[in-house]
mmJSON file of the N, C-alpha and C atoms, coordinates in Angstrom:
{"data_MODEL":{"atom_site":{
"group_PDB":["ATOM","ATOM","ATOM","ATOM","ATOM","ATOM","ATOM","ATOM","ATOM","ATOM","ATOM","ATOM","ATOM","ATOM","ATOM","ATOM","ATOM","ATOM","ATOM","ATOM","ATOM","ATOM","ATOM","ATOM","ATOM","ATOM","ATOM","ATOM","ATOM","ATOM","ATOM","ATOM","ATOM","ATOM","ATOM","ATOM","ATOM","ATOM","ATOM","ATOM","ATOM","ATOM","ATOM","ATOM","ATOM","ATOM","ATOM","ATOM","ATOM","ATOM","ATOM","ATOM","ATOM","ATOM","ATOM","ATOM","ATOM","ATOM","ATOM","ATOM","ATOM","ATOM","ATOM","ATOM","ATOM","ATOM","ATOM","ATOM","ATOM","ATOM","ATOM","ATOM","ATOM","ATOM","ATOM","ATOM","ATOM","ATOM","ATOM","ATOM","ATOM","ATOM","ATOM","ATOM","ATOM","ATOM","ATOM","ATOM","ATOM","ATOM","ATOM","ATOM","ATOM","ATOM","ATOM","ATOM","ATOM","ATOM","ATOM","ATOM","ATOM","ATOM","ATOM","ATOM","ATOM","ATOM","ATOM","ATOM","ATOM","ATOM","ATOM","ATOM","ATOM","ATOM","ATOM","ATOM","ATOM","ATOM","ATOM","ATOM","ATOM","ATOM","ATOM","ATOM","ATOM","ATOM","ATOM","ATOM","ATOM","ATOM","ATOM","ATOM","ATOM","ATOM","ATOM","ATOM","ATOM","ATOM","ATOM","ATOM","ATOM","ATOM","ATOM","ATOM","ATOM","ATOM","ATOM","ATOM","ATOM","ATOM","ATOM","ATOM","ATOM","ATOM","ATOM","ATOM","ATOM","ATOM","ATOM","ATOM","ATOM","ATOM","ATOM","ATOM","ATOM","ATOM","ATOM","ATOM","ATOM","ATOM","ATOM","ATOM","ATOM","ATOM","ATOM","ATOM","ATOM","ATOM","ATOM","ATOM","ATOM","ATOM","ATOM","ATOM","ATOM","ATOM","ATOM","ATOM","ATOM","ATOM","ATOM","ATOM","ATOM","ATOM","ATOM","ATOM","ATOM","ATOM","ATOM","ATOM","ATOM","ATOM","ATOM","ATOM","ATOM","ATOM","ATOM","ATOM","ATOM","ATOM"],
"id":[1,2,3,4,5,6,7,8,9,10,11,12,13,14,15,16,17,18,19,20,21,22,23,24,25,26,27,28,29,30,31,32,33,34,35,36,37,38,39,40,41,42,43,44,45,46,47,48,49,50,51,52,53,54,55,56,57,58,59,60,61,62,63,64,65,66,67,68,69,70,71,72,73,74,75,76,77,78,79,80,81,82,83,84,85,86,87,88,89,90,91,92,93,94,95,96,97,98,99,100,101,102,103,104,105,106,107,108,109,110,111,112,113,114,115,116,117,118,119,120,121,122,123,124,125,126,127,128,129,130,131,132,133,134,135,136,137,138,139,140,141,142,143,144,145,146,147,148,149,150,151,152,153,154,155,156,157,158,159,160,161,162,163,164,165,166,167,168,169,170,171,172,173,174,175,176,177,178,179,180,181,182,183,184,185,186,187,188,189,190,191,192,193,194,195,196,197,198,199,200,201,202,203,204,205,206,207,208,209,210],
"type_symbol":["N","C","C","N","C","C","N","C","C","N","C","C","N","C","C","N","C","C","N","C","C","N","C","C","N","C","C","N","C","C","N","C","C","N","C","C","N","C","C","N","C","C","N","C","C","N","C","C","N","C","C","N","C","C","N","C","C","N","C","C","N","C","C","N","C","C","N","C","C","N","C","C","N","C","C","N","C","C","N","C","C","N","C","C","N","C","C","N","C","C","N","C","C","N","C","C","N","C","C","N","C","C","N","C","C","N","C","C","N","C","C","N","C","C","N","C","C","N","C","C","N","C","C","N","C","C","N","C","C","N","C","C","N","C","C","N","C","C","N","C","C","N","C","C","N","C","C","N","C","C","N","C","C","N","C","C","N","C","C","N","C","C","N","C","C","N","C","C","N","C","C","N","C","C","N","C","C","N","C","C","N","C","C","N","C","C","N","C","C","N","C","C","N","C","C","N","C","C","N","C","C","N","C","C","N","C","C","N","C","C"],
"label_atom_id":["N","CA","C","N","CA","C","N","CA","C","N","CA","C","N","CA","C","N","CA","C","N","CA","C","N","CA","C","N","CA","C","N","CA","C","N","CA","C","N","CA","C","N","CA","C","N","CA","C","N","CA","C","N","CA","C","N","CA","C","N","CA","C","N","CA","C","N","CA","C","N","CA","C","N","CA","C","N","CA","C","N","CA","C","N","CA","C","N","CA","C","N","CA","C","N","CA","C","N","CA","C","N","CA","C","N","CA","C","N","CA","C","N","CA","C","N","CA","C","N","CA","C","N","CA","C","N","CA","C","N","CA","C","N","CA","C","N","CA","C","N","CA","C","N","CA","C","N","CA","C","N","CA","C","N","CA","C","N","CA","C","N","CA","C","N","CA","C","N","CA","C","N","CA","C","N","CA","C","N","CA","C","N","CA","C","N","CA","C","N","CA","C","N","CA","C","N","CA","C","N","CA","C","N","CA","C","N","CA","C","N","CA","C","N","CA","C","N","CA","C","N","CA","C","N","CA","C","N","CA","C","N","CA","C","N","CA","C","N","CA","C","N","CA","C"],
"label_alt_id":[null,null,null,null,null,null,null,null,null,null,null,null,null,null,null,null,null,null,null,null,null,null,null,null,null,null,null,null,null,null,null,null,null,null,null,null,null,null,null,null,null,null,null,null,null,null,null,null,null,null,null,null,null,null,null,null,null,null,null,null,null,null,null,null,null,null,null,null,null,null,null,null,null,null,null,null,null,null,null,null,null,null,null,null,null,null,null,null,null,null,null,null,null,null,null,null,null,null,null,null,null,null,null,null,null,null,null,null,null,null,null,null,null,null,null,null,null,null,null,null,null,null,null,null,null,null,null,null,null,null,null,null,null,null,null,null,null,null,null,null,null,null,null,null,null,null,null,null,null,null,null,null,null,null,null,null,null,null,null,null,null,null,null,null,null,null,null,null,null,null,null,null,null,null,null,null,null,null,null,null,null,null,null,null,null,null,null,null,null,null,null,null,null,null,null,null,null,null,null,null,null,null,null,null,null,null,null,null,null,null],
"label_comp_id":["MET","MET","MET","ASN","ASN","ASN","ARG","ARG","ARG","GLN","GLN","GLN","GLU","GLU","GLU","PHE","PHE","PHE","ASP","ASP","ASP","LEU","LEU","LEU","ILE","ILE","ILE","ALA","ALA","ALA","ARG","ARG","ARG","LEU","LEU","LEU","LEU","LEU","LEU","LYS","LYS","LYS","SER","SER","SER","LYS","LYS","LYS","GLU","GLU","GLU","PRO","PRO","PRO","VAL","VAL","VAL","ILE","ILE","ILE","SER","SER","SER","ALA","ALA","ALA","VAL","VAL","VAL","ARG","ARG","ARG","LEU","LEU","LEU","VAL","VAL","VAL","ILE","ILE","ILE","PHE","PHE","PHE","LYS","LYS","LYS","ASP","ASP","ASP","THR","THR","THR","ALA","ALA","ALA","ASN","ASN","ASN","ALA","ALA","ALA","ASP","ASP","ASP","ALA","ALA","ALA","ALA","ALA","ALA","ARG","ARG","ARG","ALA","ALA","ALA","VAL","VAL","VAL","GLY","GLY","GLY","CYS","CYS","CYS","THR","THR","THR","PRO","PRO","PRO","GLN","GLN","GLN","ALA","ALA","ALA","VAL","VAL","VAL","HIS","HIS","HIS","ARG","ARG","ARG","SER","SER","SER","THR","THR","THR","LYS","LYS","LYS","ARG","ARG","ARG","PHE","PHE","PHE","LEU","LEU","LEU","ALA","ALA","ALA","LEU","LEU","LEU","HIS","HIS","HIS","LYS","LYS","LYS","GLU","GLU","GLU","ILE","ILE","ILE","CYS","CYS","CYS","ALA","ALA","ALA","ALA","ALA","ALA","PHE","PHE","PHE","LYS","LYS","LYS","ASN","ASN","ASN","SER","SER","SER","LEU","LEU","LEU","ALA","ALA","ALA"],
"label_asym_id":["A","A","A","A","A","A","A","A","A","A","A","A","A","A","A","A","A","A","A","A","A","A","A","A","A","A","A","A","A","A","A","A","A","A","A","A","A","A","A","A","A","A","A","A","A","A","A","A","A","A","A","A","A","A","A","A","A","A","A","A","A","A","A","A","A","A","A","A","A","A","A","A","A","A","A","A","A","A","A","A","A","A","A","A","A","A","A","A","A","A","A","A","A","A","A","A","A","A","A","A","A","A","A","A","A","A","A","A","A","A","A","A","A","A","A","A","A","A","A","A","A","A","A","A","A","A","A","A","A","A","A","A","A","A","A","A","A","A","A","A","A","A","A","A","A","A","A","A","A","A","A","A","A","A","A","A","A","A","A","A","A","A","A","A","A","A","A","A","A","A","A","A","A","A","A","A","A","A","A","A","A","A","A","A","A","A","A","A","A","A","A","A","A","A","A","A","A","A","A","A","A","A","A","A","A","A","A","A","A","A"],
"label_entity_id":["1","1","1","1","1","1","1","1","1","1","1","1","1","1","1","1","1","1","1","1","1","1","1","1","1","1","1","1","1","1","1","1","1","1","1","1","1","1","1","1","1","1","1","1","1","1","1","1","1","1","1","1","1","1","1","1","1","1","1","1","1","1","1","1","1","1","1","1","1","1","1","1","1","1","1","1","1","1","1","1","1","1","1","1","1","1","1","1","1","1","1","1","1","1","1","1","1","1","1","1","1","1","1","1","1","1","1","1","1","1","1","1","1","1","1","1","1","1","1","1","1","1","1","1","1","1","1","1","1","1","1","1","1","1","1","1","1","1","1","1","1","1","1","1","1","1","1","1","1","1","1","1","1","1","1","1","1","1","1","1","1","1","1","1","1","1","1","1","1","1","1","1","1","1","1","1","1","1","1","1","1","1","1","1","1","1","1","1","1","1","1","1","1","1","1","1","1","1","1","1","1","1","1","1","1","1","1","1","1","1"],
"label_seq_id":[1,1,1,2,2,2,3,3,3,4,4,4,5,5,5,6,6,6,7,7,7,8,8,8,9,9,9,10,10,10,11,11,11,12,12,12,13,13,13,14,14,14,15,15,15,16,16,16,17,17,17,18,18,18,19,19,19,20,20,20,21,21,21,22,22,22,23,23,23,24,24,24,25,25,25,26,26,26,27,27,27,28,28,28,29,29,29,30,30,30,31,31,31,32,32,32,33,33,33,34,34,34,35,35,35,36,36,36,37,37,37,38,38,38,39,39,39,40,40,40,41,41,41,42,42,42,43,43,43,44,44,44,45,45,45,46,46,46,47,47,47,48,48,48,49,49,49,50,50,50,51,51,51,52,52,52,53,53,53,54,54,54,55,55,55,56,56,56,57,57,57,58,58,58,59,59,59,60,60,60,61,61,61,62,62,62,63,63,63,64,64,64,65,65,65,66,66,66,67,67,67,68,68,68,69,69,69,70,70,70],
"pdbx_PDB_ins_code":[null,null,null,null,null,null,null,null,null,null,null,null,null,null,null,null,null,null,null,null,null,null,null,null,null,null,null,null,null,null,null,null,null,null,null,null,null,null,null,null,null,null,null,null,null,null,null,null,null,null,null,null,null,null,null,null,null,null,null,null,null,null,null,null,null,null,null,null,null,null,null,null,null,null,null,null,null,null,null,null,null,null,null,null,null,null,null,null,null,null,null,null,null,null,null,null,null,null,null,null,null,null,null,null,null,null,null,null,null,null,null,null,null,null,null,null,null,null,null,null,null,null,null,null,null,null,null,null,null,null,null,null,null,null,null,null,null,null,null,null,null,null,null,null,null,null,null,null,null,null,null,null,null,null,null,null,null,null,null,null,null,null,null,null,null,null,null,null,null,null,null,null,null,null,null,null,null,null,null,null,null,null,null,null,null,null,null,null,null,null,null,null,null,null,null,null,null,null,null,null,null,null,null,null,null,null,null,null,null,null],
"Cartn_x":[-23.419,-24.229,-24.718,-26.009,-26.528,-26.691,-27.122,-27.2,-28.231,-29.362,-30.368,-29.826,-29.15,-28.554,-27.511,-26.715,-25.701,-26.336,-27.394,-28.058,-28.657,-29.237,-29.783,-28.682,-27.578,-26.466,-25.904,-25.81,-25.333,-26.238,-27.55,-28.489,-28.366,-28.269,-28.16,-26.896,-25.807,-24.538,-24.448,-25.445,-25.469,-24.215,-23.799,-22.622,-22.939,-21.919,-22.058,-21.164,-21.51,-20.636,-19.415,-18.276,-17.951,-17.582,-17.63,-17.215,-18.12,-19.427,-20.338,-19.901,-19.576,-19.141,-17.844,-16.94,-15.666,-15.878,-16.697,-16.973,-17.673,-18.573,-19.259,-18.231,-17.234,-16.183,-15.41,-15.095,-14.323,-15.125,-16.383,-17.187,-17.651,-18.142,-18.739,-17.788,-16.758,-15.827,-14.449,-14.302,-13.035,-11.866,-12.142,-11.132,-10.329,-9.059,-8.222,-8.674,-8.524,-8.929,-8.3,-7.01,-6.306,-6.844,-7.102,-7.631,-9.045,-9.878,-11.239,-11.217,-10.35,-10.236,-9.813,-8.842,-8.348,-9.458,-10.241,-11.289,-12.403,-12.673,-13.79,-13.359,-12.076,-11.579,-11.691,-11.378,-11.312,-10.045,-9.841,-8.605,-8.762,-7.673,-7.727,-8.138,-7.747,-8.11,-9.624,-10.265,-11.718,-12.402,-11.873,-12.445,-12.268,-11.088,-10.813,-11.74,-11.831,-12.686,-14.151,-14.608,-16.008,-16.32,-15.419,-15.628,-15.739,-14.875,-14.943,-16.284,-16.772,-18.059,-19.21,-19.198,-20.251,-20.274,-19.114,-19.05,-19.411,-19.006,-19.326,-20.827,-21.461,-22.901,-23.651,-23.203,-23.825,-23.745,-22.589,-22.401,-23.307,-23.409,-24.252,-25.734,-26.179,-27.575,-27.857,-26.948,-27.133,-27.204,-26.351,-26.352,-27.641,-28.114,-29.311,-30.565,-30.612,-31.819,-31.663,-30.579,-30.277,-31.428,-31.954,-33.001,-34.373,-34.62,-35.954,-36.185,-35.129,-35.287,-35.346,-35.244,-35.219,-36.561],
"Cartn_y":[7.496,7.025,8.245,8.231,9.317,8.844,9.729,9.399,8.32,8.343,7.302,5.938,5.882,4.618,4.141,5.076,4.734,4.112,4.746,4.238,2.862,2.635,1.328,0.278,0.603,-0.345,-0.653,0.355,0.119,-0.881,-0.738,-1.679,-3.069,-3.14,-4.441,-5.185,-4.436,-5.044,-5.256,-4.75,-4.836,-4.218,-3.113,-2.394,-1.698,-1.491,-0.864,0.373,1.217,2.348,1.814,2.408,3.659,3.495,2.249,2.012,2.748,2.804,3.515,4.973,5.614,7.014,7.16,6.226,6.286,6.105,5.139,4.912,6.125,6.734,7.943,9.045,9.194,10.188,9.882,8.618,8.221,8.466,8.045,8.127,9.558,10.27,11.578,12.756,12.602,13.715,13.464,12.305,11.937,11.943,11.454,11.373,10.085,10.122,8.919,7.922,6.636,5.591,5.791,6.062,6.211,7.415,8.502,9.703,9.468,8.798,8.488,7.553,6.559,5.609,6.326,7.191,7.952,8.846,9.441,10.375,9.69,8.425,7.747,6.664,6.309,5.331,3.886,3.594,2.199,2.028,0.85,0.604,0.982,1.395,1.683,0.454,-0.733,-1.962,-2.167,-1.898,-2.036,-1.046,0.153,1.17,0.752,0.283,-0.147,-1.283,-2.317,-3.474,-3.052,-2.25,-1.839,-0.93,-0.037,0.836,0.004,-0.984,-1.878,-2.598,-3.069,-3.779,-2.838,-1.623,-0.641,-0.363,-0.083,0.267,-0.911,-2.112,-3.303,-3.573,-3.44,-3.665,-2.584,-1.357,-0.283,-0.572,-1.002,-1.326,-2.475,-3.481,-4.64,-4.24,-3.425,-2.971,-2.133,-1.242,-0.406,-1.254,-2.262,-3.137,-3.953,-4.441,-5.274,-4.492,-3.224,-2.435,-1.387,-1.447,-0.444,-0.241,-1.311,-1.194,-0.945,-1.446,-1.317,0.031,0.788,2.076,3.249,2.969,4.048,4.686],
"Cartn_z":[-10.38,-9.274,-8.491,-8.2,-7.379,-5.934,-5.076,-3.64,-3.345,-4.037,-3.825,-4.224,-5.353,-5.797,-4.792,-4.297,-3.306,-2.064,-1.56,-0.362,-0.601,-1.771,-2.107,-2.152,-2.799,-2.896,-1.515,-0.67,0.705,1.417,1.234,1.866,1.265,-0.055,-0.716,-0.308,-0.14,0.262,1.772,2.486,3.952,4.569,3.981,4.468,5.779,6.569,7.882,7.958,8.909,9.218,9.963,9.852,9.174,7.696,7.197,5.816,4.829,5.105,4.201,4.046,5.142,5.076,4.302,4.472,3.753,2.257,1.88,0.455,-0.14,0.619,0.147,-0.152,0.716,0.48,-0.8,-1.006,-2.186,-3.466,-3.462,-4.687,-4.986,-3.984,-4.24,-4.064,-3.251,-3.001,-3.613,-4.275,-4.923,-3.929,-2.72,-1.669,-1.85,-1.577,-1.648,-0.574,-0.868,0.074,1.451,1.481,2.765,3.541,2.851,3.516,4.039,3.241,3.671,4.875,4.832,5.948,7.222,7.09,8.244,8.808,7.93,8.354,9.146,8.834,9.502,10.477,10.457,11.419,11.004,9.743,9.308,8.471,7.936,7.191,5.715,5.093,3.657,2.839,3.301,2.591,2.589,3.721,3.809,2.868,2.799,1.912,0.459,0.114,-1.259,-1.684,-0.85,-1.163,-1.29,-0.361,-0.367,-1.553,-1.879,-3.033,-4.306,-4.44,-5.604,-5.66,-4.51,-4.465,-4.82,-4.294,-4.61,-6.116,-6.687,-8.099,-8.991,-8.602,-9.387,-9.385,-8.226,-8.156,-8.926,-8.842,-9.612,-11.104,-11.558,-12.972,-13.394,-12.544,-12.844,-12.918,-11.99,-11.989,-13.24,-13.579,-14.766,-16.024,-16.116,-17.292,-17.364,-16.239,-16.205,-16.591,-16.199,-16.422,-17.523,-18.243,-19.262,-20.245,-20.782,-21.798,-21.179,-19.996,-19.416,-18.738,-18.469,-17.8,-18.77,-20.03,-21.043,-21.225],
"occupancy":[1.0,1.0,1.0,1.0,1.0,1.0,1.0,1.0,1.0,1.0,1.0,1.0,1.0,1.0,1.0,1.0,1.0,1.0,1.0,1.0,1.0,1.0,1.0,1.0,1.0,1.0,1.0,1.0,1.0,1.0,1.0,1.0,1.0,1.0,1.0,1.0,1.0,1.0,1.0,1.0,1.0,1.0,1.0,1.0,1.0,1.0,1.0,1.0,1.0,1.0,1.0,1.0,1.0,1.0,1.0,1.0,1.0,1.0,1.0,1.0,1.0,1.0,1.0,1.0,1.0,1.0,1.0,1.0,1.0,1.0,1.0,1.0,1.0,1.0,1.0,1.0,1.0,1.0,1.0,1.0,1.0,1.0,1.0,1.0,1.0,1.0,1.0,1.0,1.0,1.0,1.0,1.0,1.0,1.0,1.0,1.0,1.0,1.0,1.0,1.0,1.0,1.0,1.0,1.0,1.0,1.0,1.0,1.0,1.0,1.0,1.0,1.0,1.0,1.0,1.0,1.0,1.0,1.0,1.0,1.0,1.0,1.0,1.0,1.0,1.0,1.0,1.0,1.0,1.0,1.0,1.0,1.0,1.0,1.0,1.0,1.0,1.0,1.0,1.0,1.0,1.0,1.0,1.0,1.0,1.0,1.0,1.0,1.0,1.0,1.0,1.0,1.0,1.0,1.0,1.0,1.0,1.0,1.0,1.0,1.0,1.0,1.0,1.0,1.0,1.0,1.0,1.0,1.0,1.0,1.0,1.0,1.0,1.0,1.0,1.0,1.0,1.0,1.0,1.0,1.0,1.0,1.0,1.0,1.0,1.0,1.0,1.0,1.0,1.0,1.0,1.0,1.0,1.0,1.0,1.0,1.0,1.0,1.0,1.0,1.0,1.0,1.0,1.0,1.0,1.0,1.0,1.0,1.0,1.0,1.0],
"B_iso_or_equiv":[0.0,0.0,0.0,0.0,0.0,0.0,0.0,0.0,0.0,0.0,0.0,0.0,0.0,0.0,0.0,0.0,0.0,0.0,0.0,0.0,0.0,0.0,0.0,0.0,0.0,0.0,0.0,0.0,0.0,0.0,0.0,0.0,0.0,0.0,0.0,0.0,0.0,0.0,0.0,0.0,0.0,0.0,0.0,0.0,0.0,0.0,0.0,0.0,0.0,0.0,0.0,0.0,0.0,0.0,0.0,0.0,0.0,0.0,0.0,0.0,0.0,0.0,0.0,0.0,0.0,0.0,0.0,0.0,0.0,0.0,0.0,0.0,0.0,0.0,0.0,0.0,0.0,0.0,0.0,0.0,0.0,0.0,0.0,0.0,0.0,0.0,0.0,0.0,0.0,0.0,0.0,0.0,0.0,0.0,0.0,0.0,0.0,0.0,0.0,0.0,0.0,0.0,0.0,0.0,0.0,0.0,0.0,0.0,0.0,0.0,0.0,0.0,0.0,0.0,0.0,0.0,0.0,0.0,0.0,0.0,0.0,0.0,0.0,0.0,0.0,0.0,0.0,0.0,0.0,0.0,0.0,0.0,0.0,0.0,0.0,0.0,0.0,0.0,0.0,0.0,0.0,0.0,0.0,0.0,0.0,0.0,0.0,0.0,0.0,0.0,0.0,0.0,0.0,0.0,0.0,0.0,0.0,0.0,0.0,0.0,0.0,0.0,0.0,0.0,0.0,0.0,0.0,0.0,0.0,0.0,0.0,0.0,0.0,0.0,0.0,0.0,0.0,0.0,0.0,0.0,0.0,0.0,0.0,0.0,0.0,0.0,0.0,0.0,0.0,0.0,0.0,0.0,0.0,0.0,0.0,0.0,0.0,0.0,0.0,0.0,0.0,0.0,0.0,0.0,0.0,0.0,0.0,0.0,0.0,0.0],
"pdbx_formal_charge":[null,null,null,null,null,null,null,null,null,null,null,null,null,null,null,null,null,null,null,null,null,null,null,null,null,null,null,null,null,null,null,null,null,null,null,null,null,null,null,null,null,null,null,null,null,null,null,null,null,null,null,null,null,null,null,null,null,null,null,null,null,null,null,null,null,null,null,null,null,null,null,null,null,null,null,null,null,null,null,null,null,null,null,null,null,null,null,null,null,null,null,null,null,null,null,null,null,null,null,null,null,null,null,null,null,null,null,null,null,null,null,null,null,null,null,null,null,null,null,null,null,null,null,null,null,null,null,null,null,null,null,null,null,null,null,null,null,null,null,null,null,null,null,null,null,null,null,null,null,null,null,null,null,null,null,null,null,null,null,null,null,null,null,null,null,null,null,null,null,null,null,null,null,null,null,null,null,null,null,null,null,null,null,null,null,null,null,null,null,null,null,null,null,null,null,null,null,null,null,null,null,null,null,null,null,null,null,null,null,null],
"auth_seq_id":[1,1,1,2,2,2,3,3,3,4,4,4,5,5,5,6,6,6,7,7,7,8,8,8,9,9,9,10,10,10,11,11,11,12,12,12,13,13,13,14,14,14,15,15,15,16,16,16,17,17,17,18,18,18,19,19,19,20,20,20,21,21,21,22,22,22,23,23,23,24,24,24,25,25,25,26,26,26,27,27,27,28,28,28,29,29,29,30,30,30,31,31,31,32,32,32,33,33,33,34,34,34,35,35,35,36,36,36,37,37,37,38,38,38,39,39,39,40,40,40,41,41,41,42,42,42,43,43,43,44,44,44,45,45,45,46,46,46,47,47,47,48,48,48,49,49,49,50,50,50,51,51,51,52,52,52,53,53,53,54,54,54,55,55,55,56,56,56,57,57,57,58,58,58,59,59,59,60,60,60,61,61,61,62,62,62,63,63,63,64,64,64,65,65,65,66,66,66,67,67,67,68,68,68,69,69,69,70,70,70],
"auth_comp_id":["MET","MET","MET","ASN","ASN","ASN","ARG","ARG","ARG","GLN","GLN","GLN","GLU","GLU","GLU","PHE","PHE","PHE","ASP","ASP","ASP","LEU","LEU","LEU","ILE","ILE","ILE","ALA","ALA","ALA","ARG","ARG","ARG","LEU","LEU","LEU","LEU","LEU","LEU","LYS","LYS","LYS","SER","SER","SER","LYS","LYS","LYS","GLU","GLU","GLU","PRO","PRO","PRO","VAL","VAL","VAL","ILE","ILE","ILE","SER","SER","SER","ALA","ALA","ALA","VAL","VAL","VAL","ARG","ARG","ARG","LEU","LEU","LEU","VAL","VAL","VAL","ILE","ILE","ILE","PHE","PHE","PHE","LYS","LYS","LYS","ASP","ASP","ASP","THR","THR","THR","ALA","ALA","ALA","ASN","ASN","ASN","ALA","ALA","ALA","ASP","ASP","ASP","ALA","ALA","ALA","ALA","ALA","ALA","ARG","ARG","ARG","ALA","ALA","ALA","VAL","VAL","VAL","GLY","GLY","GLY","CYS","CYS","CYS","THR","THR","THR","PRO","PRO","PRO","GLN","GLN","GLN","ALA","ALA","ALA","VAL","VAL","VAL","HIS","HIS","HIS","ARG","ARG","ARG","SER","SER","SER","THR","THR","THR","LYS","LYS","LYS","ARG","ARG","ARG","PHE","PHE","PHE","LEU","LEU","LEU","ALA","ALA","ALA","LEU","LEU","LEU","HIS","HIS","HIS","LYS","LYS","LYS","GLU","GLU","GLU","ILE","ILE","ILE","CYS","CYS","CYS","ALA","ALA","ALA","ALA","ALA","ALA","PHE","PHE","PHE","LYS","LYS","LYS","ASN","ASN","ASN","SER","SER","SER","LEU","LEU","LEU","ALA","ALA","ALA"],
"auth_asym_id":["A","A","A","A","A","A","A","A","A","A","A","A","A","A","A","A","A","A","A","A","A","A","A","A","A","A","A","A","A","A","A","A","A","A","A","A","A","A","A","A","A","A","A","A","A","A","A","A","A","A","A","A","A","A","A","A","A","A","A","A","A","A","A","A","A","A","A","A","A","A","A","A","A","A","A","A","A","A","A","A","A","A","A","A","A","A","A","A","A","A","A","A","A","A","A","A","A","A","A","A","A","A","A","A","A","A","A","A","A","A","A","A","A","A","A","A","A","A","A","A","A","A","A","A","A","A","A","A","A","A","A","A","A","A","A","A","A","A","A","A","A","A","A","A","A","A","A","A","A","A","A","A","A","A","A","A","A","A","A","A","A","A","A","A","A","A","A","A","A","A","A","A","A","A","A","A","A","A","A","A","A","A","A","A","A","A","A","A","A","A","A","A","A","A","A","A","A","A","A","A","A","A","A","A","A","A","A","A","A","A"],
"auth_atom_id":["N","CA","C","N","CA","C","N","CA","C","N","CA","C","N","CA","C","N","CA","C","N","CA","C","N","CA","C","N","CA","C","N","CA","C","N","CA","C","N","CA","C","N","CA","C","N","CA","C","N","CA","C","N","CA","C","N","CA","C","N","CA","C","N","CA","C","N","CA","C","N","CA","C","N","CA","C","N","CA","C","N","CA","C","N","CA","C","N","CA","C","N","CA","C","N","CA","C","N","CA","C","N","CA","C","N","CA","C","N","CA","C","N","CA","C","N","CA","C","N","CA","C","N","CA","C","N","CA","C","N","CA","C","N","CA","C","N","CA","C","N","CA","C","N","CA","C","N","CA","C","N","CA","C","N","CA","C","N","CA","C","N","CA","C","N","CA","C","N","CA","C","N","CA","C","N","CA","C","N","CA","C","N","CA","C","N","CA","C","N","CA","C","N","CA","C","N","CA","C","N","CA","C","N","CA","C","N","CA","C","N","CA","C","N","CA","C","N","CA","C","N","CA","C","N","CA","C","N","CA","C","N","CA","C","N","CA","C","N","CA","C","N","CA","C"],
"pdbx_PDB_model_num":[1,1,1,1,1,1,1,1,1,1,1,1,1,1,1,1,1,1,1,1,1,1,1,1,1,1,1,1,1,1,1,1,1,1,1,1,1,1,1,1,1,1,1,1,1,1,1,1,1,1,1,1,1,1,1,1,1,1,1,1,1,1,1,1,1,1,1,1,1,1,1,1,1,1,1,1,1,1,1,1,1,1,1,1,1,1,1,1,1,1,1,1,1,1,1,1,1,1,1,1,1,1,1,1,1,1,1,1,1,1,1,1,1,1,1,1,1,1,1,1,1,1,1,1,1,1,1,1,1,1,1,1,1,1,1,1,1,1,1,1,1,1,1,1,1,1,1,1,1,1,1,1,1,1,1,1,1,1,1,1,1,1,1,1,1,1,1,1,1,1,1,1,1,1,1,1,1,1,1,1,1,1,1,1,1,1,1,1,1,1,1,1,1,1,1,1,1,1,1,1,1,1,1,1,1,1,1,1,1,1]
}}}
């Protein structure tokens, strides 16, 4: 996932700060959920759930457009 895709997924999921920043840390900086949550001021559970949703939607979009984007 690149940054543009991340921003699109955040909009599609209607995610809000500070969770967006925490998920960005997890996905792009390989930060642990608890550390990302602590850094931005939300719960590790919120980061975990949101990260799963971001990655699932990314996977779904990639699968849907796999043949048409070639």
